[in-house]
VOPAGU-2260 file (C-alpha; in pm, 1 decimal, decimal comma):
REM VOPAGU-2260
SITE   aa  ch    i         X         Y         Z
SITE  UNK   A    0    1351,5    -248,0   -4025,8
SITE  UNK   A    1    1300,2    -603,2   -3982,5
SITE  UNK   A    2    1041,1    -768,1   -3727,7
SITE  UNK   A    3    1142,4   -1053,5   -3532,4
SITE  UNK   A    4     881,1   -1316,1   -3497,0
SITE  UNK   A    5     790,9   -1463,9   -3163,2
SITE  UNK   A    6     974,4   -1795,8   -3266,9
SITE  UNK   A    7    1296,8   -1606,8   -3402,1
SITE  UNK   A    8    1285,2   -1413,5   -3075,9
SITE  UNK   A    9    1267,0   -1761,5   -2883,2
SITE  UNK   A   10    1593,7   -1866,2   -3076,9
SITE  UNK   A   11    1783,3   -1579,7   -2914,8
SITE  UNK   A   12    1769,0   -1798,2   -2573,0
SITE  UNK   A   13    1682,9   -1692,9   -2210,2
SITE  UNK   A   14    1874,3   -1793,0   -1929,4
SITE  UNK   A   15    1600,6   -1878,9   -1731,2
SITE  UNK   A   16    1822,0   -2023,1   -1413,5
SITE  UNK   A   17    1617,0   -2007,1   -1089,5
SITE  UNK   A   18    1357,4   -1766,2   -1200,1
SITE  UNK   A   19    1000,8   -1741,2   -1109,1
SITE  UNK   A   20     655,5   -1654,8   -1275,9
SITE  UNK   A   21     347,9   -1530,3   -1089,7
SITE  UNK   A   22      29,7   -1643,2   -1249,3
SITE  UNK   A   23    -302,3   -1475,2   -1094,7
SITE  UNK   A   24    -607,8   -1676,4   -1183,9
SITE  UNK   A   25    -956,5   -1513,8   -1152,7
SITE  UNK   A   26   -1181,9   -1380,5   -1427,2
SITE  UNK   A   27   -1254,7   -1105,3   -1179,2
SITE  UNK   A   28    -878,9    -956,3   -1203,1
SITE  UNK   A   29    -956,0    -944,0   -1593,0
SITE  UNK   A   30   -1263,3    -716,3   -1552,5
SITE  UNK   A   31   -1096,0    -494,0   -1293,0
SITE  UNK   A   32   -1352,8    -591,1   -1006,5
SITE  UNK   A   33   -1076,8    -664,3    -776,3
SITE  UNK   A   34    -672,1    -486,4    -770,8
SITE  UNK   A   35    -454,8    -731,5    -854,6
SITE  UNK   A   36    -256,8    -681,0    -482,3
SITE  UNK   A   37    -115,9   -1004,7    -479,3
SITE  UNK   A   38      90,2    -989,1    -795,6
SITE  UNK   A   39     267,8    -680,8    -640,6
SITE  UNK   A   40     296,5    -833,7    -288,5
SITE  UNK   A   41     472,0   -1132,0    -450,3
SITE  UNK   A   42     712,1    -934,2    -680,8
SITE  UNK   A   43     817,6    -722,4    -361,2
SITE  UNK   A   44     870,0   -1054,0    -174,0
SITE  UNK   A   45    1082,0   -1207,1    -472,5
SITE  UNK   A   46    1278,0    -900,3    -528,9
SITE  UNK   A   47    1363,3    -896,8    -130,0
SITE  UNK   A   48    1430,6   -1282,8    -188,9
SITE  UNK   A   49    1699,2   -1178,5    -471,5
SITE  UNK   A   50    1481,5   -1457,2    -677,9
SITE  UNK   A   51    1479,2   -1340,1   -1039,1
SITE  UNK   A   52    1134,0   -1263,8   -1165,3
SITE  UNK   A   53    1062,0   -1179,4   -1567,2
SITE  UNK   A   54     705,7   -1261,9   -1616,6
SITE  UNK   A   55     361,2   -1217,7   -1480,3
SITE  UNK   A   56      48,3   -1380,0   -1612,2
SITE  UNK   A   57    -344,7   -1282,1   -1520,1
SITE  UNK   A   58    -577,7   -1554,6   -1686,8
SITE  UNK   A   59    -937,0   -1590,3   -1626,7
SITE  UNK   A   60   -1141,9   -1913,6   -1458,0
SITE  UNK   A   61   -1092,8   -2110,9   -1782,3
SITE  UNK   A   62    -878,3   -2436,8   -1805,1
SITE  UNK   A   63    -779,2   -2426,4   -2135,6
SITE  UNK   A   64    -627,9   -2095,9   -2121,5
SITE  UNK   A   65    -470,0   -2169,4   -1785,4
SITE  UNK   A   66    -327,3   -2456,2   -1937,3
SITE  UNK   A   67    -190,5   -2267,2   -2242,7
SITE  UNK   A   68     -48,0   -2014,0   -1971,1
SITE  UNK   A   69     102,0   -2296,8   -1773,4
SITE  UNK   A   70     258,8   -2432,4   -2098,3
SITE  UNK   A   71     418,4   -2091,3   -2168,3
SITE  UNK   A   72     526,0   -2042,9   -1808,3
SITE  UNK   A   73     694,9   -2363,6   -1807,3
SITE  UNK   A   74     937,9   -2282,8   -2076,8
SITE  UNK   A   75    1076,9   -1930,8   -1894,2
SITE  UNK   A   76    1035,5   -1983,7   -1529,9
SITE  UNK   A   77    1135,4   -2289,6   -1287,8
SITE  UNK   A   78     891,7   -2128,6   -1003,7
SITE  UNK   A   79     533,8   -2120,9   -1079,7
SITE  UNK   A   80     341,5   -1914,3    -815,3
SITE  UNK   A   81     -26,6   -1938,8    -861,1
SITE  UNK   A   82    -286,1   -1736,2    -647,7
SITE  UNK   A   83    -652,3   -1781,6    -686,4
SITE  UNK   A   84    -903,6   -2047,1    -812,0
SITE  UNK   A   85    -868,8   -2291,9    -486,5
SITE  UNK   A   86   -1206,8   -2233,7    -319,2
SITE  UNK   A   87   -1498,4   -2478,3    -323,0
SITE  UNK   A   88   -1707,8   -2321,0    -614,9
SITE  UNK   A   89   -1706,7   -2474,6    -962,4
SITE  UNK   A   90   -1478,8   -2194,7   -1089,8
SITE  UNK   A   91   -1224,0   -2261,3    -856,6
SITE  UNK   A   92   -1042,0   -2462,2   -1120,2
SITE  UNK   A   93    -650,5   -2392,9   -1049,0
SITE  UNK   A   94    -572,7   -2738,3    -863,2
SITE  UNK   A   95    -771,4   -2987,2   -1102,1
SITE  UNK   A   96    -632,4   -2797,0   -1388,3
SITE  UNK   A   97    -292,0   -2819,5   -1301,3
SITE  UNK   A   98    -333,2   -3217,6   -1222,1
SITE  UNK   A   99    -463,5   -3260,5   -1570,2
SITE  UNK   A  100    -159,4   -3082,5   -1723,2
SITE  UNK   A  101      68,0   -3273,3   -1576,5
SITE  UNK   A  102    -120,6   -3598,1   -1588,1
SITE  UNK   A  103    -160,4   -3659,3   -1226,0
SITE  UNK   A  104    -439,9   -3807,4   -1047,9
SITE  UNK   A  105    -666,0   -3618,4    -809,5
SITE  UNK   A  106    -647,5   -3774,3    -439,2
SITE  UNK   A  107    -833,6   -3706,8    -156,1
SITE  UNK   A  108    -618,5   -3604,0     130,8
SITE  UNK   A  109    -789,7   -3739,8     474,7
SITE  UNK   A  110    -563,8   -3473,0     704,0
SITE  UNK   A  111    -658,6   -3190,9     481,0
SITE  UNK   A  112   -1054,9   -3289,9     497,5
SITE  UNK   A  113   -1023,7   -3344,1     877,6
SITE  UNK   A  114    -861,3   -2953,1     895,6
SITE  UNK   A  115   -1138,2   -2819,6     663,4
SITE  UNK   A  116   -1403,4   -2996,6     890,2
SITE  UNK   A  117   -1212,2   -2894,9    1216,6
SITE  UNK   A  118   -1193,5   -2482,8    1105,3
SITE  UNK   A  119   -1595,9   -2492,5    1000,6
SITE  UNK   A  120   -1661,0   -2645,7    1357,7
SITE  UNK   A  121   -1477,7   -2365,3    1525,7
SITE  UNK   A  122   -1663,1   -2155,1    1342,9
SITE  UNK   A  123   -1997,3   -2297,7    1437,3
SITE  UNK   A  124   -2093,9   -2398,4    1089,9
SITE  UNK   A  125   -2140,8   -2725,5     883,9
SITE  UNK   A  126   -1889,4   -2784,9     592,9
SITE  UNK   A  127   -2102,8   -2785,7     287,5
SITE  UNK   A  128   -2026,6   -3085,1      47,0
SITE  UNK   A  129   -1867,0   -2840,5    -220,4
SITE  UNK   A  130   -1576,0   -2760,6      42,7
SITE  UNK   A  131   -1467,4   -3162,5      16,5
SITE  UNK   A  132   -1310,3   -3056,1    -331,4
SITE  UNK   A  133   -1081,1   -2858,1    -144,1
SITE  UNK   A  134    -934,8   -3190,1       7,8
SITE  UNK   A  135    -829,1   -3320,9    -337,9
SITE  UNK   A  136    -450,4   -3248,9    -445,2
SITE  UNK   A  137    -266,6   -3405,4    -696,0
SITE  UNK   A  138     -77,4   -3735,4    -626,7
SITE  UNK   A  139     276,8   -3666,7    -543,8
SITE  UNK   A  140     204,7   -3284,2    -432,3
SITE  UNK   A  141     303,0   -3159,4     -56,4
SITE  UNK   A  142      49,9   -2949,0     127,2
SITE  UNK   A  143     106,1   -2576,0     136,7
SITE  UNK   A  144     -64,6   -2514,4     474,7
SITE  UNK   A  145    -350,1   -2252,7     512,7
SITE  UNK   A  146    -351,1   -2169,8     882,9
SITE  UNK   A  147    -624,4   -1923,3     854,0
SITE  UNK   A  148    -840,2   -2030,4     570,9
SITE  UNK   A  149   -1011,5   -2331,2     443,9
SITE  UNK   A  150    -815,7   -2375,8      95,1
SITE  UNK   A  151    -481,0   -2584,4     131,2
SITE  UNK   A  152    -210,6   -2452,2    -134,3
SITE  UNK   A  153      17,3   -2689,6    -323,9
SITE  UNK   A  154     390,4   -2731,4    -284,8
SITE  UNK   A  155     485,2   -2984,9    -583,1
SITE  UNK   A  156     744,5   -3044,7    -825,2
SITE  UNK   A  157     582,1   -3241,8   -1114,7
SITE  UNK   A  158     861,4   -3273,8   -1295,8
SITE  UNK   A  159    1263,3   -3217,8   -1238,2
SITE  UNK   A  160    1351,3   -2843,5   -1208,0
SITE  UNK   A  161     995,8   -2698,3   -1155,9
SITE  UNK   A  162     845,5   -2585,7    -863,2
SITE  UNK   A  163     472,0   -2488,5    -830,1
SITE  UNK   A  164     319,1   -2330,2    -543,4
SITE  UNK   A  165     -54,7   -2250,5    -529,2
SITE  UNK   A  166    -218,1   -1954,1    -293,7
SITE  UNK   A  167    -570,8   -1875,7    -220,7
SITE  UNK   A  168    -655,7   -1539,9    -367,4
SITE  UNK   A  169    -750,1   -1403,1     -45,5
SITE  UNK   A  170    -452,5   -1156,7      40,1
SITE  UNK   A  171    -442,0   -1217,1     411,2
SITE  UNK   A  172    -443,4   -1597,4     371,4
SITE  UNK   A  173    -156,6   -1582,2     105,0
SITE  UNK   A  174      76,9   -1389,7     279,4
SITE  UNK   A  175      43,4   -1618,5     607,8
SITE  UNK   A  176     119,3   -1905,4     375,3
SITE  UNK   A  177     407,0   -1731,8     203,1
SITE  UNK   A  178     585,4   -1637,8     505,1
SITE  UNK   A  179     532,9   -1953,1     713,5
SITE  UNK   A  180     599,4   -2210,4     443,9
SITE  UNK   A  181     721,0   -2087,1     122,8
SITE  UNK   A  182     993,0   -1868,2     222,8
SITE  UNK   A  183    1156,9   -2113,7     448,9
SITE  UNK   A  184    1102,0   -2390,0     167,5
SITE  UNK   A  185    1285,6   -2165,8     -79,8
SITE  UNK   A  186    1602,1   -2095,4     152,1
SITE  UNK   A  187    1632,6   -2429,0     236,6
SITE  UNK   A  188    1633,7   -2569,4    -121,3
SITE  UNK   A  189    1882,9   -2302,8    -251,4
SITE  UNK   A  190    1669,4   -2050,9    -403,0
SITE  UNK   A  191    1792,9   -1769,4    -199,2
SITE  UNK   A  192    2122,4   -1652,0    -283,1
SITE  UNK   A  193    2123,7   -1304,4    -199,5
SITE  UNK   A  194    1880,8   -1069,3     -64,9
SITE  UNK   A  195    1754,2    -731,0    -168,7
SITE  UNK   A  196    1672,3    -524,0     126,0
SITE  UNK   A  197    1503,9    -175,3      69,4
SITE  UNK   A  198    1423,7     123,6     254,9
SITE  UNK   A  199    1169,0     399,2     145,4
SITE  UNK   A  200    1175,9     734,1     257,0
SITE  UNK   A  201     859,6     937,1     219,8
SITE  UNK   A  202     823,7    1283,0     141,5
SITE  UNK   A  203     565,3    1559,6     151,5
SITE  UNK   A  204     533,1    1912,4      -0,7
SITE  UNK   A  205     808,7    1869,6    -271,8
SITE  UNK   A  206     747,5    1729,5    -638,4
SITE  UNK   A  207     936,3    1412,9    -775,8
SITE  UNK   A  208    1129,3    1613,1   -1022,0
SITE  UNK   A  209    1248,9    1880,2    -743,1
SITE  UNK   A  210    1317,9    1571,2    -515,3
SITE  UNK   A  211    1528,6    1417,3    -788,4
SITE  UNK   A  212    1734,6    1674,5    -874,8
SITE  UNK   A  213    1790,0    1754,0    -535,4
SITE  UNK   A  214    1954,7    1398,5    -488,8
SITE  UNK   A  215    2036,9    1372,0    -840,4
SITE  UNK   A  216    2425,6    1218,4    -777,8
SITE  UNK   A  217    2275,1     950,9    -571,9
SITE  UNK   A  218    2024,6     809,1    -851,3
SITE  UNK   A  219    2327,9     698,5   -1056,6
SITE  UNK   A  220    2496,4     454,2    -802,3
SITE  UNK   A  221    2418,8      91,6    -871,3
SITE  UNK   A  222    2441,4     -45,9    -503,2
SITE  UNK   A  223    2250,2      75,3    -310,7
SITE  UNK   A  224    2034,4     219,5    -579,6
SITE  UNK   A  225    1799,8     519,0    -514,8
SITE  UNK   A  226    1485,9     546,3    -720,8
SITE  UNK   A  227    1205,2     815,1    -692,4
SITE  UNK   A  228     833,2     734,9    -703,0
SITE  UNK   A  229     541,5     963,6    -687,5
SITE  UNK   A  230     192,5     890,5    -565,4
SITE  UNK   A  231    -132,9    1009,1    -355,8
SITE  UNK   A  232      35,0    1328,8    -301,1
SITE  UNK   A  233     335,0    1209,0    -161,7
SITE  UNK   A  234     677,2    1124,2    -309,0
SITE  UNK   A  235     888,3     824,5    -217,7
SITE  UNK   A  236    1260,6     776,3    -256,9
SITE  UNK   A  237    1345,5     407,3    -237,6
SITE  UNK   A  238    1707,3     286,2    -151,9
SITE  UNK   A  239    1731,2     -89,7    -231,4
SITE  UNK   A  240    2070,7    -276,3    -158,0
SITE  UNK   A  241    2135,8    -641,8    -276,9
SITE  UNK   A  242    2387,6    -844,8     -11,8
SITE  UNK   A  243    2436,5   -1193,9     156,2
SITE  UNK   A  244    2197,5   -1106,2     411,3
SITE  UNK   A  245    1937,8    -819,5     523,9
SITE  UNK   A  246    2197,5    -722,3     790,9
SITE  UNK   A  247    2445,2    -644,3     543,1
SITE  UNK   A  248    2194,7    -467,9     321,4
SITE  UNK   A  249    2073,1    -266,0     589,2
SITE  UNK   A  250    2439,5    -155,3     640,1
SITE  UNK   A  251    2500,0     -65,4     265,0
SITE  UNK   A  252    2159,5     152,0     304,8
SITE  UNK   A  253    2236,1     335,6     642,7
SITE  UNK   A  254    2480,9     587,9     487,6
SITE  UNK   A  255    2268,6     670,8     186,3
SITE  UNK   A  256    1954,5     727,2     388,1
SITE  UNK   A  257    2169,2     957,4     646,2
SITE  UNK   A  258    2285,0    1138,8     324,7
SITE  UNK   A  259    1965,2    1189,8     173,8
SITE  UNK   A  260    1806,8    1289,9     494,2
SITE  UNK   A  261    2057,7    1529,6     531,3
SITE  UNK   A  262    2000,8    1713,4     212,2
SITE  UNK   A  263    1631,8    1692,7     219,4
SITE  UNK   A  264    1557,6    1812,5     578,1
SITE  UNK   A  265    1199,3    1853,3     699,5
SITE  UNK   A  266    1079,2    1728,9     344,8
SITE  UNK   A  267    1118,2    1396,4     454,2
SITE  UNK   A  268     864,4    1275,5     708,6
SITE  UNK   A  269     930,7     944,7     773,8
SITE  UNK   A  270    1006,8     589,6     609,1
SITE  UNK   A  271     858,1     258,7     536,7
SITE  UNK   A  272     541,0     206,8     679,2
SITE  UNK   A  273     495,1     584,2     826,3
SITE  UNK   A  274     199,7     790,6     721,3
SITE  UNK   A  275     183,6    1166,6     800,3
SITE  UNK   A  276    -100,8    1071,6    1056,2
SITE  UNK   A  277     149,6     812,0    1225,9
SITE  UNK   A  278     435,1    1052,5    1269,2
SITE  UNK   A  279     239,2    1351,4    1395,0
SITE  UNK   A  280      58,2    1125,6    1654,2
SITE  UNK   A  281     406,5    1013,8    1787,9
SITE  UNK   A  282     543,1    1392,3    1769,8
SITE  UNK   A  283     248,8    1490,1    1986,8
SITE  UNK   A  284     283,3    1197,3    2249,6
SITE  UNK   A  285     631,1    1269,2    2270,9
SITE  UNK   A  286     544,1    1626,4    2352,7
SITE  UNK   A  287     263,0    1552,4    2576,9
SITE  UNK   A  288      39,2    1779,1    2356,4
SITE  UNK   A  289    -319,9    1745,6    2216,7
SITE  UNK   A  290    -476,7    1833,3    1893,4
SITE  UNK   A  291    -866,5    1936,2    1797,7
SITE  UNK   A  292    -975,7    1995,3    1428,9
SITE  UNK   A  293   -1224,9    2221,0    1233,0
SITE  UNK   A  294   -1312,7    2077,5     931,8
SITE  UNK   A  295   -1528,7    2256,4     620,9
SITE  UNK   A  296   -1435,3    2090,9     274,8
SITE  UNK   A  297   -1265,2    1764,9     385,7
SITE  UNK   A  298   -1597,5    1643,4     559,1
SITE  UNK   A  299   -1398,0    1464,4     811,2
SITE  UNK   A  300   -1158,2    1314,5     644,7
SITE  UNK   A  301    -880,8    1495,3     831,3
SITE  UNK   A  302   -1035,7    1345,9    1171,2
SITE  UNK   A  303   -1065,6     985,6    1007,7
SITE  UNK   A  304    -667,1    1006,6     920,5
SITE  UNK   A  305    -572,2    1105,6    1256,2
SITE  UNK   A  306    -811,1     823,0    1423,6
SITE  UNK   A  307    -705,8     562,6    1183,8
SITE  UNK   A  308    -400,4     542,4    1420,7
SITE  UNK   A  309    -402,5     301,1    1715,2
SITE  UNK   A  310    -396,5     477,7    2024,9
SITE  UNK   A  311    -506,3     801,6    1898,8
SITE  UNK   A  312    -708,4     896,1    2152,0
SITE  UNK   A  313    -414,0     970,6    2370,8
SITE  UNK   A  314    -360,8    1288,0    2189,5
SITE  UNK   A  315    -672,2    1348,0    1996,9
SITE  UNK   A  316    -952,2    1530,3    2179,6
SITE  UNK   A  317   -1210,4    1554,9    1856,6
SITE  UNK   A  318   -1327,0    1807,5    1604,7
SITE  UNK   A  319   -1583,7    2017,4    1462,7
SITE  UNK   A  320   -1749,9    1942,8    1141,6
SITE  UNK   A  321   -1848,4    2298,5    1019,4
SITE  UNK   A  322   -1990,6    2282,4     684,2
SITE  UNK   A  323   -2194,4    2596,8     661,5
SITE  UNK   A  324   -2124,1    2926,7     764,6
SITE  UNK   A  325   -2371,0    2942,1    1029,9
SITE  UNK   A  326   -2191,4    2647,0    1199,4
SITE  UNK   A  327   -1854,8    2809,8    1156,7
SITE  UNK   A  328   -1991,1    3128,0    1344,0
SITE  UNK   A  329   -2183,4    2942,0    1617,2
SITE  UNK   A  330   -1964,0    2670,2    1698,2
SITE  UNK   A  331   -1614,1    2812,1    1604,9
SITE  UNK   A  332   -1702,4    3176,9    1700,6
SITE  UNK   A  333   -1590,5    3290,0    1327,7
SITE  UNK   A  334   -1695,2    3638,1    1258,5
SITE  UNK   A  335   -2001,7    3686,6    1074,4
SITE  UNK   A  336   -1841,0    4013,4     924,8
SITE  UNK   A  337   -1558,4    3813,1     793,9
SITE  UNK   A  338   -1745,8    3542,6     682,0
SITE  UNK   A  339   -1940,6    3804,9     448,1
SITE  UNK   A  340   -1625,5    4041,5     362,1
SITE  UNK   A  341   -1389,0    3759,5     292,5
SITE  UNK   A  342   -1576,8    3452,3     239,9
SITE  UNK   A  343   -1583,7    3120,7     396,4
SITE  UNK   A  344   -1261,3    3018,8     210,5
SITE  UNK   A  345    -991,1    3276,5     313,2
SITE  UNK   A  346    -724,6    3348,8     551,0
SITE  UNK   A  347    -896,9    3499,5     828,7
SITE  UNK   A  348   -1168,7    3214,8     831,7
SITE  UNK   A  349    -904,3    2951,5     854,5
SITE  UNK   A  350    -735,6    3109,6    1137,5
SITE  UNK   A  351   -1043,1    3172,4    1326,1
SITE  UNK   A  352   -1173,1    2825,1    1270,0
SITE  UNK   A  353    -860,1    2692,9    1431,9
SITE  UNK   A  354    -826,2    2921,4    1725,0
SITE  UNK   A  355   -1196,9    2843,2    1788,0
SITE  UNK   A  356   -1191,3    2439,5    1794,8
SITE  UNK   A  357    -859,8    2499,0    2013,4
SITE  UNK   A  358   -1044,2    2705,6    2267,6
SITE  UNK   A  359   -1381,3    2515,1    2241,5
SITE  UNK   A  360   -1252,0    2148,3    2311,2
SITE  UNK   A  361    -926,7    2284,2    2507,5
SITE  UNK   A  362    -640,2    2155,0    2306,6
SITE  UNK   A  363    -286,5    2257,7    2246,6
SITE  UNK   A  364    -331,1    2253,6    1879,4
SITE  UNK   A  365    -601,3    2382,9    1662,4
SITE  UNK   A  366    -585,3    2263,4    1278,7
SITE  UNK   A  367    -849,8    2374,3    1038,9
SITE  UNK   A  368    -948,0    2311,5     697,0
SITE  UNK   A  369   -1162,4    2572,1     429,6
SITE  UNK   A  370   -1154,8    2523,9      81,7
SITE  UNK   A  371   -1333,7    2465,7    -259,6
SITE  UNK   A  372   -1330,8    2087,3    -358,8
SITE  UNK   A  373   -1523,4    2107,1    -681,5
SITE  UNK   A  374   -1659,8    1995,1    -930,3
SITE  UNK   A  375   -1886,7    2329,4    -882,2
SITE  UNK   A  376   -1816,3    2637,9    -649,3
SITE  UNK   A  377   -1534,9    2820,1    -787,6
SITE  UNK   A  378   -1507,6    3117,2    -928,1
SITE  UNK   A  379   -1199,3    3343,5   -1117,7
SITE  UNK   A  380   -1107,2    3464,8    -739,0
SITE  UNK   A  381   -1137,2    3168,5    -576,8
SITE  UNK   A  382   -1122,0    2855,4    -853,0
SITE  UNK   A  383   -1175,1    2494,3    -753,2
SITE  UNK   A  384    -894,3    2371,6    -556,9
SITE  UNK   A  385    -849,9    2664,1    -351,1
SITE  UNK   A  386    -770,0    2560,2       5,3
SITE  UNK   A  387    -705,2    2737,7     299,3
SITE  UNK   A  388    -544,8    2554,1     634,8
SITE  UNK   A  389    -507,7    2701,6     969,0
SITE  UNK   A  390    -298,9    2650,0    1249,6
SITE  UNK   A  391    -329,1    2773,1    1619,7
SITE  UNK   A  392     -14,8    2668,3    1861,5
SITE  UNK   A  393       8,1    2607,2    2236,5
SITE  UNK   A  394     215,2    2968,5    2232,5
SITE  UNK   A  395     -65,0    3157,9    2068,6
SITE  UNK   A  396      51,9    3177,3    1762,9
SITE  UNK   A  397    -199,2    3148,4    1460,5
SITE  UNK   A  398     -84,0    3094,4    1098,6
SITE  UNK   A  399    -247,3    2998,8     779,3
SITE  UNK   A  400    -152,9    2832,8     462,0
SITE  UNK   A  401    -266,2    2888,3     123,7
SITE  UNK   A  402    -280,2    2622,0    -133,3
SITE  UNK   A  403    -400,9    2572,7    -513,2
SITE  UNK   A  404    -443,6    2206,5    -552,3
SITE  UNK   A  405    -532,9    2104,1    -922,6
SITE  UNK   A  406    -874,7    2025,2    -964,5
SITE  UNK   A  407    -878,2    1816,3   -1288,5
SITE  UNK   A  408    -815,7    1483,1   -1045,9
SITE  UNK   A  409   -1155,1    1536,0    -883,1
SITE  UNK   A  410   -1303,9    1622,8    -561,0
SITE  UNK   A  411   -1177,1    1335,0    -366,1
SITE  UNK   A  412    -824,3    1466,1    -476,1
SITE  UNK   A  413    -837,4    1810,3    -354,9
SITE  UNK   A  414    -999,7    1626,9       0,4
SITE  UNK   A  415    -683,6    1402,5      24,7
SITE  UNK   A  416    -448,3    1669,8     -38,3
SITE  UNK   A  417    -609,8    1883,5     208,0
SITE  UNK   A  418    -596,5    1670,3     494,2
SITE  UNK   A  419    -234,5    1544,9     383,9
SITE  UNK   A  420    -114,9    1896,5     365,4
SITE  UNK   A  421    -286,8    2004,4     669,2
SITE  UNK   A  422    -118,0    1710,6     882,6
SITE  UNK   A  423     238,9    1831,8     710,4
SITE  UNK   A  424     204,0    2193,7     845,8
SITE  UNK   A  425     140,8    2031,9    1182,6
SITE  UNK   A  426     444,7    1796,5    1168,2
SITE  UNK   A  427     677,1    2096,5    1063,3
SITE  UNK   A  428     531,9    2322,4    1359,6
SITE  UNK   A  429     599,1    2007,0    1566,7
SITE  UNK   A  430     935,3    1964,2    1495,8
SITE  UNK   A  431    1015,8    2304,5    1526,0
SITE  UNK   A  432     939,4    2309,6    1890,9
SITE  UNK   A  433    1190,9    2051,9    1952,2
SITE  UNK   A  434    1460,2    2267,8    1756,1
């Protein structure tokens, strides 16, 4: 086998056209101290705009290494998008390094300096001398405004056919700047010739392999495409369509989404930004019903997921964190005999916890979790990862569900799956009421 050198590979040639490269600057990214969510976000945005994106680079706070990264990127992309390194501290070197690379002098922009001073005054703070550095921009570069932060970005064409955009590393600032200025610029300059629009369907209670087999014929089509992804206990199917407009792409996606929903039924709990908690909350609100929870091994995690949803006070009455057996017996009315005979992690206890919290808090639904999150506490009969979920309904029904979650991913993983599965059981019960 002949191995080609980098130079030989370069001779093959690459049609870079109007392609983009993302360059993230920050030693903290290389050290793993900060998750590089900016690269993920920008990649998704470029895909939605239909802009080719073949490379991503992460480089530390080092001028020489950053220049090398820029030199390489200039040979394989026409749109270079930088995040990070725009602050006032000495290690914020992106702007001055780009100016040096393209041999452009830095000049202080009075309007930028005035904007920084105004923002500090609004916060009741004095601008430190180091912040003045953020008003220095390369000659010929346009300002990419930052409405929410002090560090402006650049919108610059340092040479024909090459566009540079720089953004702060703060995700919230970067996202506003991207939508307010970058996207309109790219649209006006002809970068956006088609759009890729996606719809993500979310599933709980089904494995990635099973779901892929269920919708296998749809995975082979080309426009829209359907791709499965697994993560954090759920499975997702992303339907992506390329078209001249978002409206046209949406029309292409609609029949495929309808077909998937028909095939998968209740396994599909929502789409895009939905969570189990938002879907359950919406169903409770729509049916005018309330919920109370009793938790043991999840330690309040179920209540946290529910109350993370704005407006949850309309349907969530509260919960009881019953970690010890005496608390289960005293506050929830769990039988001490059953605790002794079956143990805290059992069907009877899960059911009594659900009925007890429903009764004591006066809710329509009672939802309970009891289990062994680990890493200790397991036995041959009741291994780590064993969880029982209890559900008491407004019609007097009492159910429990046994789960054996894999313990190899640790305690928090078992707790996360327990909370998610509890919400999923309630979701399915709520859906059954309306059919």
